[in-house]
N, C-alpha and C positions, 0 to 999 in steps of 0.2 A: 504494500500500500504506500503510495507516494505521499510525501508530507508537504502540504502547501504552507510551509512556514518560512518566513524570511526575517532578516534583521535579528533583533533581540529574541523574538519568538523562536528562531531556529537554534539558539543556544540551548533550548530545552532538550533538543535531540542529543546534543553532546553529553548533557548530564544523564540522559537515559542510557546512552551507550556505556558510560562509566559505571552506572548502577548495575547494568546487565553483566558487565565484566566482573564486578564484585560478587554478584549473586552466583556466578559460576565457580568461584573459588571454594575449595573444600574448607578453608578457614574463614569463610565470609563473616563480615561483621553484621550483616542484616540480610533478610530475605526479600527479594523483589522478583517474583516469577513473571511479572508483566512487562518489565522494562524492555526486554529484547523485542517485544512485539511492535514497538514504535519505530524501529529501524532494523528489521531483520537482515537486510542485505548489506549493512554498513559495518565497517570495522574501524576503530580509531587508529590513526597513523602513529606509530611509536615515536616518541620524542621526549627528552628529559623533562621539559616543562609540562607536557601533557601528563606524564607519569606523576609528577608532583601534584597536579590538579586532581588526578584520579585518587591519589592518596588522601588528599584533603576531603574529597567528595565522600569517600568511604567512612572516614572518621566523623565528619559532620553529619552524615545521614544517620549513623548509629546514635550519635549524641542527641540529635534532635528527636529521633524516635523515642529515646529514653526520657527526654525532657517532657515531651507531650504526654506520654503515658503516665509519668509521675504527676503531672498537673491534673490529669483525670483521676488518678488514684486519690488525689487531695480533694476531689469533689467537683472539679470543673467539668462541665458538660457542653461547652461551646468552644469550638476550635476554629481558628481562621488561618488559612495558608495564603499569605500574600505573595503574588507571583508564583502560584502553585505549579506552573509549568506542566510537565508530564509526570509529576510525582503521583504515586499510587498509594499513599498512606491510608486513604479512606478504604482501600480494598485489602491491604496486606497486614495492617496492624490489628492486634486483638483489643479492640475498643470495648470499654464497659458499656452496659446498657444505658441508653438515653443520650449518647453523644451525638451532637449535630455538628458536622464539619462543613465549613464554607471554603470553597476554592475561588479565589479572586485572580483573574488573569485576563489577557487579551481574548476577545471572542474567538479568533481563529485558532488560538492554542487550545482552548477548552473544547471547541467543536471537533478538532482533530483528535484530541484525547478521547472524547466520548465515542467517536467512530471506531477507534482502535480497540478500546476496552469492550465495546459492544460486540465487536467481531470475535473476540476471544471469550465471550460470555463471562466477563468479570463482574462479580457482584460486590457492592460495597459492604463492609462489615459494620457500618454505622449509617446514620442518616446523612446524606451528602447533598449539598446544594452548590451548584455552579453559578458564579456571579461574574459575568463578562463585564470587564471594565479596564480602563487604562489607569494605572496607579499614579500617573503624572497628572491626572485630571480628577473628576469627581467619581471616586470609587465607593464613597460611603453611601450614596443614595441607592445604588444597586444592592449593596450588602444589606441595608436596612429593609429594602423591598423583598429580599429573599427570606426575611424572618429573623434576622439578627437582632438580639435583645441587648442593648447597651447597659441595662441594669443587672445583667448576669455576668459573673466572672467568665473571663475568656482566656484561652491560651492562644496567643498570637505567635506566628512563625514568619519571619522574613528571611528565608533561606536563599543565599546567593543573589540577593536583590539590590542592596544599597550601592554596590559597586557600579551598577548600571545607571544610577541616578546622580545628578549634580548635587552639591551640598544643599542648595536651596530646595530641590525636589525631595531629597531625603528628609530634610527637616520638616517640610510640609506633610509628608507621609506620616512620619512618626508623631507629629502634632495631632494629626487626625486619629491615629491609633489611641493616643492618650485621651482624646475627647470622647471616644467610644468605650473606654475601659472602666469597668466597675472596680472598686477597691479589691485588691487581691488577685487581679488579672496578672497574667505572666506574659513575657515577651522573650523570644530567643532570636539571635541574629549573629552575624560575624562581627568580630571585634573591630575590624577596619584597618588596623596597622598592616602594612604589607601590600596595600592596594597599589601604591605608587610603584613599588618594586615589581609587582606582577605586570602592570601596564608597560613598564620599561622592558621587561623580558619578552613579553608578547610582541611588542613593537619590533623587536630585533629578530623575531622568528617568523619568516614568511608564511608558514602554514597556519600560524595563530594570529597573524597581524590583524585580520578582519575582526576577530573576536576582541582583541585588545583595543581596537578603535571604538568599540561600543562601551568600554569601561570609562565612567566619569569620576569614579573615586568615592562617591557618597560622602559621608562625614569623616572618612579617613581616621586619623589618629584621635579625633575628638569624639568618636562614637560613644564610648562609655561615659565620658564627662558630660556630653550633651544630654544623655538620658538622665544622669544624676541631677542635672540642673532643671529637668522638666518633669519631676514627679516620680521617677523610677529609682528604686533601690537596686543596685547592680552587683553582679558577681562575674568575674572573668574566669575563663577556663582556657588554659594554654593547649594548643593543638598537640604539641609533642607529649605533654603529660597524659592527655586523654588517650593518645595512640598507645603509649606504654601500658596504660591500664587495660586496654583492649588486646594487648599482646602483639602490637605492631611496632616495629622499629621505625622511627621517624627518619626521613632523609636528612642529610647534613644541613641543608639550607632551609628547612621547614620554618615557616613563620606564621604569625597571627594566631588566632584562636577564636573563641566565641564569648558572647555575653548573654547571660540570663538575667532577667529583671522582673521585679514585682511592682505593680502600680499602687501608689497610695495617694495620688493626687498631687497637683503642682505644689512643690515645696515640702511635701510630706516625707515620711520615713516608713519603711516597711522591712520585711525580711525576705530575701530572695529564695 
């Protein structure tokens, strides 16, 4: 099945390929039996930078899986995947009863995903709502129209997203997340440091240059501090430390990590 995806939307295919490769490993960090269906005839071209990105993808997928399930174990029943791409968490994770998961992404990405998953008869393991929207514009209206309840605690995930946004766009998006978050809501995303390094390396790699040109850096090194200034209590998680905990040796030049945060309101305090 051909993929009518271009620009930023096409990067979701690369992510699916990396998840499919991880799923085939005997020591895989997560299970994703649907990832290969999105690009069954494609294979990633070997390259050191691509291998580093695949390493990060494996660790971050496992970490975010664990984080979302832990939030639900704490009673959260509303999950929002911002820039959900071709992620299949709605179908592959063991969600507790009552979870409603919202996927926000470009209309063409969600439409392609639905066609592929329908073709392999994939059934979601929770209540799933697709919310077509551009996260650089008004995404809150479609989310609310799909039944999202801002008075309920939410587990937000912005996986692999902010690097594709400018600082202004990233700040606007996260401001919107805060505006829709009830106290005790959680957020997970990349830490942001290392974005400039990745852009530089990708620009020097012809095969990855097109992807690198899409990266705008997001909030960069200010990600954690920005969240702390805007009502979130934060906790950082180093990529290399997580990899070691999962039994994976980190490459020599691995950088960055992740941030988890808990919302307590502008200027408030909470426990991540």
